[in-house]
ZAGULO-761566 format. One record per residue (C-alpha): residue number from 1; x, y, z. Coordinates in steps of 0.02 Angstrom, whole numbers, plus 50000, padded with zeros to 5 digits. Layout:
NUM / X / Y / Z;
...
This chain:
1 / 50780 / 53665 / 50529;
2 / 50859 / 53805 / 50428;
3 / 50900 / 53894 / 50591;
4 / 50987 / 53739 / 50660;
5 / 51086 / 53702 / 50501;
6 / 51140 / 53884 / 50488;
7 / 51199 / 53881 / 50669;
8 / 51320 / 53739 / 50626;
9 / 51422 / 53862 / 50522;
10 / 51476 / 53952 / 50682;
11 / 51467 / 53801 / 50795;
12 / 51329 / 53738 / 50908;
13 / 51342 / 53658 / 51079;
14 / 51263 / 53487 / 51100;
15 / 51161 / 53542 / 51250;
16 / 51080 / 53678 / 51143;
17 / 51018 / 53554 / 51012;
18 / 50833 / 53514 / 51025;
19 / 50771 / 53335 / 51026;
20 / 50695 / 53367 / 50855;
21 / 50866 / 53409 / 50781;
22 / 50967 / 53272 / 50866;
23 / 50922 / 53145 / 50732;
24 / 50985 / 53265 / 50599;
25 / 51145 / 53286 / 50701;
26 / 51171 / 53097 / 50704;
27 / 51143 / 53083 / 50516;
28 / 51270 / 53221 / 50482;
29 / 51397 / 53137 / 50595;
30 / 51371 / 52969 / 50506;
31 / 51421 / 53044 / 50337;
32 / 51570 / 53138 / 50413;
33 / 51492 / 53307 / 50376;
34 / 51526 / 53372 / 50551;
35 / 51679 / 53402 / 50657;
36 / 51682 / 53428 / 50845;
37 / 51798 / 53557 / 50918;
38 / 51798 / 53575 / 51106;
39 / 51613 / 53571 / 51150;
40 / 51542 / 53629 / 50982;
41 / 51491 / 53543 / 50819;
42 / 51540 / 53626 / 50655;
43 / 51491 / 53588 / 50473;
44 / 51647 / 53534 / 50377;
45 / 51710 / 53651 / 50240;
46 / 51672 / 53533 / 50096;
47 / 51487 / 53518 / 50142;
48 / 51344 / 53639 / 50118;
49 / 51161 / 53636 / 50167;
50 / 51019 / 53722 / 50076;
51 / 50852 / 53711 / 49987;
52 / 50846 / 53627 / 49817;
53 / 50768 / 53699 / 49660;
54 / 50756 / 53596 / 49501;
55 / 50735 / 53673 / 49328;
56 / 50626 / 53602 / 49190;
57 / 50780 / 53521 / 49109;
58 / 50819 / 53424 / 49268;
59 / 50967 / 53528 / 49329;
60 / 50970 / 53563 / 49515;
61 / 51011 / 53729 / 49597;
62 / 51052 / 53734 / 49782;
63 / 51005 / 53892 / 49877;
64 / 51137 / 53878 / 50013;
65 / 51104 / 53929 / 50193;
66 / 51286 / 53984 / 50202;
67 / 51287 / 54171 / 50154;
68 / 51463 / 54153 / 50081;
69 / 51385 / 54075 / 49926;
70 / 51321 / 54223 / 49827;
71 / 51252 / 54114 / 49686;
72 / 51151 / 53955 / 49685;
73 / 51261 / 53799 / 49676;
74 / 51235 / 53692 / 49521;
75 / 51191 / 53509 / 49546;
76 / 51184 / 53406 / 49387;
77 / 51038 / 53287 / 49367;
78 / 51150 / 53134 / 49392;
79 / 51204 / 53205 / 49562;
80 / 51030 / 53239 / 49633;
81 / 51027 / 53071 / 49724;
82 / 50836 / 53054 / 49709;
83 / 50807 / 53218 / 49799;
84 / 50658 / 53324 / 49750;
85 / 50612 / 53504 / 49717;
86 / 50602 / 53602 / 49880;
87 / 50696 / 53473 / 49986;
88 / 50821 / 53534 / 50115;
89 / 50978 / 53437 / 50074;
90 / 51158 / 53408 / 50125;
91 / 51275 / 53423 / 49975;
92 / 51461 / 53398 / 49951;
93 / 51557 / 53522 / 49845;
94 / 51644 / 53452 / 49691;
95 / 51816 / 53501 / 49631;
96 / 51793 / 53586 / 49463;
97 / 51883 / 53711 / 49353;
98 / 51721 / 53804 / 49319;
99 / 51694 / 53973 / 49400;
100 / 51526 / 53925 / 49471;
101 / 51518 / 53805 / 49619;
102 / 51444 / 53633 / 49590;
103 / 51401 / 53493 / 49710;
104 / 51317 / 53325 / 49730;
105 / 51177 / 53285 / 49852;
106 / 51231 / 53173 / 49995;
107 / 51060 / 53157 / 50076;
108 / 50892 / 53242 / 50095;
109 / 50878 / 53311 / 50272;
110 / 50696 / 53363 / 50254;
111 / 50578 / 53319 / 50114;
112 / 50480 / 53466 / 50046;
113 / 50339 / 53343 / 50020;
114 / 50317 / 53161 / 50064;
115 / 50226 / 53139 / 49899;
116 / 50226 / 53208 / 49723;
117 / 50084 / 53221 / 49598;
118 / 50107 / 53164 / 49418;
119 / 49991 / 53142 / 49270;
120 / 50009 / 53004 / 49142;
121 / 50068 / 53045 / 48967;
122 / 50128 / 52948 / 48814;
123 / 50311 / 52967 / 48768;
124 / 50324 / 52866 / 48608;
125 / 50245 / 52699 / 48651;
126 / 50277 / 52712 / 48839;
127 / 50168 / 52793 / 48973;
128 / 50268 / 52897 / 49096;
129 / 50221 / 53013 / 49237;
130 / 50246 / 53202 / 49220;
131 / 50275 / 53295 / 49383;
132 / 50152 / 53440 / 49402;
133 / 50277 / 53550 / 49494;
134 / 50435 / 53523 / 49391;
135 / 50368 / 53462 / 49223;
136 / 50497 / 53321 / 49229;
137 / 50447 / 53149 / 49167;
138 / 50478 / 52994 / 49270;
139 / 50458 / 52806 / 49256;
140 / 50314 / 52743 / 49360;
141 / 50314 / 52593 / 49475;
142 / 50180 / 52500 / 49378;
143 / 50171 / 52391 / 49222;
144 / 50144 / 52475 / 49054;
145 / 49990 / 52366 / 49032;
146 / 49906 / 52435 / 49189;
147 / 49960 / 52613 / 49149;
148 / 49889 / 52603 / 48973;
149 / 49725 / 52542 / 49046;
150 / 49708 / 52711 / 49133;
151 / 49643 / 52864 / 49038;
152 / 49788 / 52974 / 48983;
153 / 49801 / 53121 / 49102;
154 / 49765 / 53014 / 49256;
155 / 49830 / 53100 / 49413;
156 / 49934 / 52992 / 49529;
157 / 50005 / 53030 / 49701;
158 / 50181 / 52958 / 49716;
159 / 50277 / 52918 / 49876;
160 / 50440 / 53016 / 49861;
161 / 50538 / 52892 / 49967;
162 / 50503 / 52731 / 49871;
163 / 50412 / 52784 / 49713;
164 / 50253 / 52686 / 49755;
165 / 50088 / 52746 / 49684;
166 / 49989 / 52798 / 49838;
167 / 49825 / 52859 / 49765;
168 / 49732 / 52896 / 49603;
169 / 49672 / 53077 / 49620;
170 / 49571 / 53099 / 49461;
171 / 49615 / 53167 / 49290;
172 / 49709 / 53325 / 49241;
173 / 49569 / 53370 / 49119;
174 / 49434 / 53362 / 49254;
175 / 49405 / 53529 / 49344;
176 / 49336 / 53436 / 49495;
177 / 49513 / 53369 / 49523;
178 / 49586 / 53540 / 49562;
179 / 49551 / 53534 / 49748;
180 / 49639 / 53366 / 49766;
181 / 49786 / 53425 / 49661;
182 / 49814 / 53585 / 49762;
183 / 49808 / 53488 / 49926;
184 / 49915 / 53343 / 49866;
185 / 50059 / 53443 / 49790;
186 / 50079 / 53531 / 49958;
187 / 50059 / 53370 / 50057;
188 / 49896 / 53422 / 50139;
189 / 49749 / 53312 / 50187;
190 / 49564 / 53348 / 50185;
191 / 49513 / 53197 / 50289;
192 / 49548 / 53158 / 50471;
193 / 49594 / 52985 / 50533;
194 / 49471 / 52883 / 50635;
195 / 49559 / 52920 / 50801;
196 / 49536 / 53108 / 50773;
197 / 49355 / 53092 / 50719;
198 / 49309 / 52978 / 50863;
199 / 49394 / 53089 / 50991;
200 / 49302 / 53242 / 50922;
201 / 49133 / 53154 / 50921;
202 / 49158 / 53098 / 51101;
203 / 49127 / 53278 / 51159;
204 / 48948 / 53272 / 51094;
205 / 48845 / 53419 / 51031;
206 / 48800 / 53513 / 51190;
207 / 48889 / 53596 / 51334;
208 / 48831 / 53534 / 51504;
209 / 48839 / 53696 / 51602;
210 / 48832 / 53606 / 51770;
211 / 49005 / 53533 / 51736;
212 / 49084 / 53706 / 51733;
213 / 49039 / 53787 / 51899;
214 / 49205 / 53880 / 51912;
215 / 49179 / 53975 / 51750;
216 / 49113 / 54153 / 51740;
217 / 48934 / 54139 / 51679;
218 / 48904 / 54272 / 51545;
219 / 48751 / 54193 / 51465;
220 / 48643 / 54342 / 51509;
221 / 48749 / 54462 / 51406;
222 / 48702 / 54502 / 51226;
223 / 48850 / 54423 / 51138;
224 / 48844 / 54405 / 50949;
225 / 48959 / 54341 / 50812;
226 / 49002 / 54435 / 50651;
227 / 49077 / 54332 / 50510;
228 / 49077 / 54308 / 50321;
229 / 48910 / 54252 / 50252;
230 / 48968 / 54073 / 50214;
231 / 49065 / 54046 / 50378;
232 / 49029 / 53886 / 50473;
233 / 49154 / 53902 / 50617;
234 / 49132 / 54048 / 50736;
235 / 49292 / 54086 / 50832;
236 / 49244 / 54250 / 50913;
237 / 49096 / 54339 / 50990;
238 / 49087 / 54516 / 51056;
239 / 48981 / 54616 / 51178;
240 / 48989 / 54799 / 51227;
241 / 48931 / 54870 / 51393;
242 / 48900 / 55049 / 51337;
243 / 48866 / 55115 / 51512;
244 / 49030 / 55053 / 51587;
245 / 49133 / 55063 / 51426;
246 / 49180 / 54879 / 51434;
247 / 49217 / 54776 / 51278;
248 / 49203 / 54587 / 51296;
249 / 49296 / 54480 / 51169;
250 / 49248 / 54298 / 51192;
251 / 49349 / 54167 / 51097;
252 / 49305 / 53985 / 51071;
253 / 49391 / 53888 / 51210;
254 / 49471 / 53755 / 51099;
255 / 49604 / 53712 / 51228;
256 / 49467 / 53639 / 51339;
257 / 49436 / 53507 / 51206;
258 / 49608 / 53483 / 51127;
259 / 49746 / 53430 / 51247;
260 / 49930 / 53418 / 51199;
261 / 49990 / 53258 / 51114;
262 / 49816 / 53189 / 51084;
263 / 49773 / 53127 / 50907;
264 / 49679 / 53289 / 50868;
265 / 49820 / 53396 / 50935;
266 / 49952 / 53304 / 50833;
267 / 49848 / 53324 / 50675;
268 / 49813 / 53507 / 50711;
269 / 49999 / 53538 / 50740;
270 / 50040 / 53457 / 50573;
271 / 49908 / 53560 / 50482;
272 / 49943 / 53722 / 50575;
273 / 49802 / 53818 / 50491;
274 / 49635 / 53793 / 50408;
275 / 49641 / 53807 / 50218;
276 / 49509 / 53906 / 50125;
277 / 49450 / 53871 / 49948;
278 / 49310 / 53973 / 49865;
279 / 49187 / 53829 / 49887;
280 / 49245 / 53742 / 50046;
281 / 49359 / 53756 / 50198;
282 / 49482 / 53619 / 50246;
283 / 49480 / 53639 / 50436;
284 / 49626 / 53622 / 50555;
285 / 49512 / 53530 / 50677;
286 / 49382 / 53395 / 50642;
287 / 49215 / 53473 / 50595;
288 / 49133 / 53397 / 50750;
289 / 49240 / 53524 / 50846;
290 / 49267 / 53668 / 50724;
291 / 49088 / 53680 / 50664;
292 / 48999 / 53613 / 50817;
293 / 49048 / 53602 / 51001;
294 / 49190 / 53732 / 50990;
295 / 49099 / 53850 / 50873;
296 / 49010 / 53996 / 50957;
297 / 48843 / 53957 / 50875;
298 / 48690 / 54062 / 50922;
299 / 48566 / 54015 / 51059;
300 / 48670 / 53873 / 51134;
301 / 48792 / 53884 / 51282;
302 / 48974 / 53877 / 51233;
303 / 49140 / 53880 / 51326;
304 / 49244 / 54036 / 51295;
305 / 49409 / 54113 / 51344;
306 / 49363 / 54294 / 51370;
307 / 49446 / 54465 / 51384;
308 / 49349 / 54604 / 51469;
309 / 49431 / 54767 / 51417;
310 / 49383 / 54924 / 51515;
311 / 49406 / 55097 / 51441;
312 / 49405 / 55270 / 51520;
313 / 49308 / 55416 / 51446;
314 / 49456 / 55458 / 51334;
315 / 49451 / 55277 / 51272;
316 / 49617 / 55230 / 51349;
317 / 49628 / 55050 / 51408;
318 / 49628 / 55051 / 51599;
319 / 49599 / 54868 / 51638;
320 / 49611 / 54700 / 51548;
321 / 49536 / 54547 / 51632;
322 / 49554 / 54371 / 51563;
323 / 49447 / 54225 / 51621;
324 / 49366 / 54063 / 51569;
325 / 49181 / 54090 / 51537;
326 / 49018 / 54019 / 51472;
327 / 48926 / 54125 / 51345;
328 / 48768 / 54110 / 51242;
329 / 48776 / 54206 / 51079;
330 / 48610 / 54293 / 51046;
331 / 48633 / 54319 / 50859;
332 / 48743 / 54263 / 50714;
333 / 48773 / 54411 / 50597;
334 / 48866 / 54418 / 50433;
335 / 48967 / 54571 / 50382;
336 / 48838 / 54631 / 50256;
337 / 48700 / 54632 / 50388;
338 / 48806 / 54736 / 50508;
339 / 48850 / 54858 / 50368;
340 / 48665 / 54884 / 50335;
341 / 48635 / 54913 / 50521;
342 / 48776 / 55040 / 50531;
343 / 48710 / 55129 / 50375;
344 / 48536 / 55139 / 50452;
345 / 48460 / 55026 / 50319;
346 / 48415 / 54888 / 50441;
347 / 48364 / 54877 / 50623;
348 / 48426 / 54753 / 50752;
349 / 48379 / 54709 / 50930;
350 / 48564 / 54712 / 50977;
351 / 48567 / 54892 / 51038;
352 / 48754 / 54907 / 51071;
353 / 48814 / 54883 / 50890;
354 / 48808 / 55066 / 50838;
355 / 48882 / 55135 / 51001;
356 / 49024 / 55008 / 50990;
357 / 49058 / 55060 / 50810;
358 / 49078 / 55241 / 50864;
359 / 49201 / 55186 / 50998;
360 / 49302 / 55074 / 50881;
361 / 49312 / 55212 / 50750;
362 / 49389 / 55327 / 50881;
363 / 49505 / 55187 / 50938;
364 / 49554 / 55159 / 50757;
365 / 49594 / 55342 / 50732;
366 / 49703 / 55339 / 50888;
367 / 49788 / 55179 / 50832;
368 / 49828 / 55244 / 50657;
369 / 49935 / 55383 / 50730;
370 / 50073 / 55251 / 50745;
371 / 50010 / 55121 / 50620;
372 / 49965 / 55108 / 50437;
373 / 49797 / 55107 / 50352;
374 / 49826 / 55003 / 50197;
375 / 49681 / 55001 / 50075;
376 / 49694 / 54819 / 50032;
377 / 49568 / 54705 / 49949;
378 / 49555 / 54517 / 49947;
379 / 49512 / 54420 / 49790;
380 / 49352 / 54318 / 49804;
381 / 49306 / 54185 / 49676;
382 / 49134 / 54109 / 49647;
383 / 49121 / 53938 / 49565;
384 / 48980 / 53861 / 49465;
385 / 48903 / 53687 / 49469;
386 / 49037 / 53622 / 49350;
387 / 49181 / 53689 / 49457;
388 / 49209 / 53832 / 49336;
389 / 49234 / 54016 / 49377;
390 / 49072 / 54114 / 49379;
391 / 49144 / 54278 / 49439;
392 / 49284 / 54359 / 49539;
393 / 49285 / 54519 / 49638;
394 / 49393 / 54610 / 49763;
395 / 49320 / 54616 / 49938;
396 / 49366 / 54777 / 50027;
397 / 49360 / 54813 / 50212;
398 / 49194 / 54891 / 50262;
399 / 49133 / 54968 / 50424;
400 / 49084 / 54797 / 50492;
401 / 49258 / 54727 / 50457;
402 / 49338 / 54875 / 50546;
403 / 49225 / 54855 / 50697;
404 / 49273 / 54673 / 50720;
405 / 49457 / 54703 / 50679;
406 / 49481 / 54836 / 50812;
407 / 49398 / 54728 / 50944;
408 / 49511 / 54582 / 50899;
409 / 49666 / 54694 / 50901;
410 / 49624 / 54747 / 51079;
411 / 49616 / 54565 / 51133;
412 / 49774 / 54515 / 51040;
413 / 49871 / 54660 / 51117;
414 / 49805 / 54618 / 51291;
415 / 49859 / 54437 / 51269;
416 / 50035 / 54488 / 51213;
417 / 50059 / 54588 / 51374;
418 / 50032 / 54430 / 51477;
419 / 50176 / 54327 / 51407;
420 / 50364 / 54349 / 51415;
421 / 50400 / 54203 / 51301;
422 / 50281 / 54102 / 51194;
423 / 50200 / 54141 / 51028;
424 / 50218 / 54320 / 50966;
425 / 50164 / 54388 / 50798;
426 / 50308 / 54497 / 50740;
427 / 50323 / 54611 / 50590;
428 / 50492 / 54688 / 50553;
429 / 50517 / 54847 / 50451;
430 / 50561 / 54825 / 50267;
431 / 50746 / 54813 / 50223;
432 / 50829 / 54964 / 50143;
433 / 50854 / 54882 / 49973;
434 / 50669 / 54848 / 49952;
435 / 50626 / 55024 / 50007;
436 / 50743 / 55100 / 49878;
437 / 50664 / 54990 / 49743;
438 / 50494 / 55052 / 49804;
439 / 50550 / 55234 / 49789;
440 / 50608 / 55202 / 49610;
441 / 50440 / 55124 / 49565;
442 / 50346 / 55267 / 49645;
443 / 50448 / 55396 / 49548;
444 / 50386 / 55316 / 49386;
445 / 50208 / 55341 / 49450;
446 / 50239 / 55525 / 49481;
447 / 50268 / 55513 / 49668;
448 / 50436 / 55588 / 49717;
449 / 50484 / 55525 / 49890;
450 / 50648 / 55536 / 49983;
451 / 50714 / 55398 / 50096;
452 / 50694 / 55435 / 50281;
453 / 50763 / 55337 / 50428;
454 / 50590 / 55352 / 50507;
455 / 50510 / 55229 / 50388;
456 / 50336 / 55246 / 50462;
457 / 50339 / 55434 / 50436;
458 / 50402 / 55412 / 50257;
459 / 50265 / 55287 / 50213;
460 / 50129 / 55402 / 50279;
461 / 50197 / 55544 / 50171;
462 / 50192 / 55429 / 50020;
463 / 50011 / 55382 / 50057;
464 / 49963 / 55566 / 50073;
465 / 50037 / 55601 / 49900;
466 / 49948 / 55448 / 49830;
467 / 49783 / 55515 / 49898;
468 / 49815 / 55681 / 49809;
469 / 49851 / 55593 / 49643;
470 / 49707 / 55471 / 49664;
471 / 49801 / 55305 / 49654;
472 / 49809 / 55261 / 49839;
473 / 49754 / 55079 / 49822;
474 / 49885 / 55045 / 49687;
475 / 50022 / 55129 / 49788;
476 / 49973 / 55031 / 49944;
477 / 49998 / 54871 / 49844;
478 / 50177 / 54923 / 49806;
479 / 50210 / 54972 / 49988;
480 / 50144 / 54805 / 50052;
481 / 50250 / 54714 / 49922;
482 / 50405 / 54801 / 49991;
483 / 50365 / 54748 / 50169;
484 / 50429 / 54593 / 50255;
485 / 50301 / 54462 / 50299;
486 / 50237 / 54447 / 50476;
487 / 50301 / 54291 / 50565;
488 / 50281 / 54194 / 50725;
489 / 50421 / 54196 / 50854;
490 / 50447 / 54142 / 51033;
491 / 50523 / 54313 / 51071;
492 / 50437 / 54482 / 51055;
493 / 50505 / 54597 / 50919;
494 / 50354 / 54710 / 50892;
495 / 50236 / 54734 / 50746;
496 / 50289 / 54872 / 50625;
497 / 50132 / 54875 / 50518;
498 / 50012 / 54887 / 50665;
499 / 50126 / 55003 / 50763;
500 / 50122 / 54890 / 50917;
501 / 50267 / 54857 / 51035;
502 / 50195 / 54686 / 51075;
503 / 50072 / 54582 / 50975;
504 / 50011 / 54403 / 50963;
505 / 49867 / 54299 / 50894;
506 / 49734 / 54254 / 51022;
507 / 49569 / 54262 / 50929;
508 / 49562 / 54113 / 50808;
509 / 49607 / 53948 / 50894;
510 / 49485 / 53851 / 50783;
511 / 49585 / 53891 / 50627;
512 / 49761 / 53935 / 50690;
513 / 49869 / 53820 / 50797;
514 / 49969 / 53972 / 50856;
515 / 49817 / 54036 / 50950;
516 / 49783 / 53865 / 51028;
517 / 49961 / 53859 / 51097;
518 / 49942 / 54036 / 51163;
519 / 49780 / 53991 / 51254;
520 / 49869 / 53849 / 51343;
521 / 50012 / 53964 / 51394;
522 / 49892 / 54098 / 51457;
523 / 49793 / 53971 / 51560;
524 / 49953 / 53906 / 51639;
525 / 49993 / 54086 / 51685;
526 / 49820 / 54117 / 51757;
527 / 49835 / 53960 / 51864;
528 / 50015 / 54005 / 51913;
529 / 50067 / 53831 / 51855;
530 / 50254 / 53857 / 51824;
531 / 50285 / 53674 / 51789;
532 / 50152 / 53666 / 51653;
533 / 50212 / 53831 / 51580;
534 / 50391 / 53766 / 51562;
535 / 50323 / 53607 / 51484;
536 / 50222 / 53707 / 51355;
537 / 50375 / 53813 / 51313;
538 / 50485 / 53663 / 51270;
539 / 50550 / 53685 / 51090;
540 / 50435 / 53836 / 51069;
541 / 50561 / 53923 / 50954;
542 / 50559 / 53778 / 50831;
543 / 50369 / 53771 / 50843;
544 / 50355 / 53955 / 50796;
545 / 50471 / 53935 / 50646;
546 / 50367 / 53787 / 50590;
547 / 50206 / 53885 / 50611;
548 / 50270 / 54022 / 50496;
549 / 50312 / 53891 / 50365;
550 / 50142 / 53807 / 50382;
551 / 50055 / 53976 / 50364;
552 / 50145 / 54008 / 50200;
553 / 50102 / 53832 / 50141;
554 / 49917 / 53856 / 50180;
555 / 49918 / 54017 / 50078;
556 / 50005 / 53928 / 49934;
557 / 49872 / 53793 / 49929;
558 / 49734 / 53925 / 49915;
559 / 49828 / 54023 / 49781;
560 / 49870 / 53865 / 49683;
561 / 49686 / 53817 / 49677;
562 / 49635 / 53987 / 49608;
563 / 49778 / 53981 / 49481;
564 / 49710 / 53814 / 49419;
565 / 49536 / 53885 / 49399;
566 / 49605 / 54036 / 49306;
567 / 49708 / 53922 / 49193;
568 / 49553 / 53822 / 49144;
569 / 49460 / 53984 / 49109;
570 / 49606 / 54047 / 49003;
571 / 49608 / 53888 / 48899;
572 / 49428 / 53926 / 48850;
573 / 49483 / 54103 / 48803;
574 / 49642 / 54072 / 48703;
575 / 49687 / 54213 / 48583;
576 / 49561 / 54332 / 48662;
577 / 49616 / 54502 / 48727;
578 / 49586 / 54568 / 48903;
579 / 49626 / 54722 / 49007;
580 / 49766 / 54695 / 49133;
581 / 49896 / 54792 / 49230;
582 / 50081 / 54754 / 49253;
583 / 50104 / 54682 / 49428;
584 / 50286 / 54623 / 49417;
585 / 50429 / 54686 / 49310;
586 / 50584 / 54610 / 49391;
587 / 50655 / 54447 / 49320;
588 / 50487 / 54398 / 49244;
589 / 50354 / 54519 / 49183;
590 / 50184 / 54475 / 49252;
591 / 50013 / 54553 / 49222;
592 / 49855 / 54540 / 49326;
593 / 49687 / 54521 / 49241;
594 / 49582 / 54677 / 49271;
595 / 49433 / 54654 / 49158;
596 / 49258 / 54588 / 49193;
597 / 49351 / 54444 / 49274;
598 / 49491 / 54499 / 49390;
599 / 49647 / 54431 / 49474;
600 / 49722 / 54301 / 49356;
601 / 49911 / 54305 / 49343;
602 / 49976 / 54307 / 49164;
603 / 50160 / 54284 / 49120;
604 / 50209 / 54408 / 48984;
605 / 50335 / 54363 / 48849;
606 / 50455 / 54491 / 48773;
607 / 50390 / 54648 / 48857;
608 / 50425 / 54756 / 49009;
609 / 50366 / 54924 / 49073;
610 / 50328 / 55018 / 49232;
611 / 50229 / 54935 / 49371;
612 / 50040 / 54961 / 49370;
613 / 50041 / 55010 / 49186;
614 / 49871 / 54963 / 49110;
615 / 49892 / 54850 / 48958;
616 / 49788 / 54748 / 48836;
617 / 49847 / 54567 / 48839;
618 / 49812 / 54425 / 48719;
619 / 49812 / 54251 / 48798;
620 / 49933 / 54148 / 48692;
621 / 49964 / 53988 / 48789;
622 / 49900 / 53894 / 48942;
623 / 49988 / 53760 / 49045;
624 / 49849 / 53667 / 49135;
625 / 49963 / 53550 / 49237;
626 / 50074 / 53695 / 49292;
627 / 49924 / 53811 / 49315;
628 / 50009 / 53949 / 49214;
629 / 49942 / 54072 / 49087;
630 / 50053 / 54155 / 48956;
631 / 50011 / 54310 / 48858;
632 / 50073 / 54448 / 48744;
633 / 50047 / 54633 / 48769;
634 / 49949 / 54702 / 48622;
635 / 49964 / 54884 / 48676;
636 / 49971 / 54999 / 48826;
637 / 49807 / 55075 / 48884;
638 / 49770 / 55248 / 48948;
639 / 49780 / 55261 / 49137;
């Protein structure tokens, strides 16, 4: 939507407006926000579109899509017109003598969320709802008698359009409510409707091989899956023919079960991605598909979409074949098991694991000539029986992760070569401003680096210096922070971080809708079905933009949940001191917990210093509804 609204600043032809945006066009015309000149529509000068932010005192700030507005536009509370935090709105500029622009909201063009979450609280003798996101209080659409009958702190989901109470979620003081809170404030669902569940169950539990005579039968090959220990959905299986140097990457053939515009497809498109909490996954597809008939479980036949990638003796790719197949995974491994095999601590009947690892390590070395090897780690949280934090740790990439990653990269690259338009995974180089900020931060850490137009070369020099000093992982965090985020696009723009000219996502259709779309496009290409291909590519640009937004939302849900768990932990540890490091020093100073427990974000009051500085922090305040921890730096620590 942002793309469409921004295009109205320079004029957009009616024939170029997608069906999805035509309703927005009609609404803008109805309020006289548009003018038509020749064959183009333009946004009138007195109107502005943007995304709304609302401060804790109720004042709105419009982040305009028009780049001419260098500052956010102020919208007083009385002029918000029932719009909400995060909404994309149309506003009309007000005539004022003040230097800063101000406006009033004419209409919400896109709700950030269909619902809000509030908790009940006494204000004098009245019970009101307090919004978890904004902290603003609001009158609830219920009698005071019924509200007072509820325990104070009751969590309510509110319809943003009419103010109706949709659902009682639990209580803000109950840690078992955190999952529902994180999902609800981002408008996500854990349950599927009956139509989806029934459609998924209709496929049954077993694949009848006799129904798929045209598929390549690979059941005799020693495929296996390698996943996290708690995984329940198995997207990908691999097999290596050591003699012929052929790597098979078999991916769950979800597109065989999920057709466009079916109930499951519509729900999957709305979700976009599976959401992962420490204790449970909220799948994109009903579990009857994601954890059963689609999942490449061991010792049962499964449908797969498979790449067979042939290498020469120098490990250059010489052939990439794509076909629909039937496989039978011989073993389900977890990463730890494969690591023990590769370290010689454990034996396995799958003889090709070690030879494949040697090949992928060489492929990795070749790949990193043009790509980056970031030493990143992912925070893992373990919960107890009472939904409390037991421990946290950073999971680093091991040999098993690298083996799987390099096989998946081969398949993703091969898939990208087969499409001219569709779903690409692009990653642009960082902008110059962020790079200069990075160089300033690095100078404070003792790494003197000079800006170079060849950004890839410059980053590798920085990493070499970081290795010499011994703070590579910390420096990699800063480099990643300076990078742009990877996004989906219908056009290929290359992937800077991976060093690939073309890249896409092919390997996870159970948990990413992007991959499911790609599978359909690839099958249309294999079958030379031009009509179907054009049909699948309708509005593909808007779909890709939406996928990027849904990906960010899924991440936010996961982070919000962990923030809530950390906040509850912090409340039990008020006024205690913990080791941290400074992770943010622009606008707001933020520290990351780096003690026995790791990863919590703590907002620091009245202090600033260089990034990554180790500090001792006292927890001074905790906001459970907002999932925020506040602290004070007691002293700096020795590095």
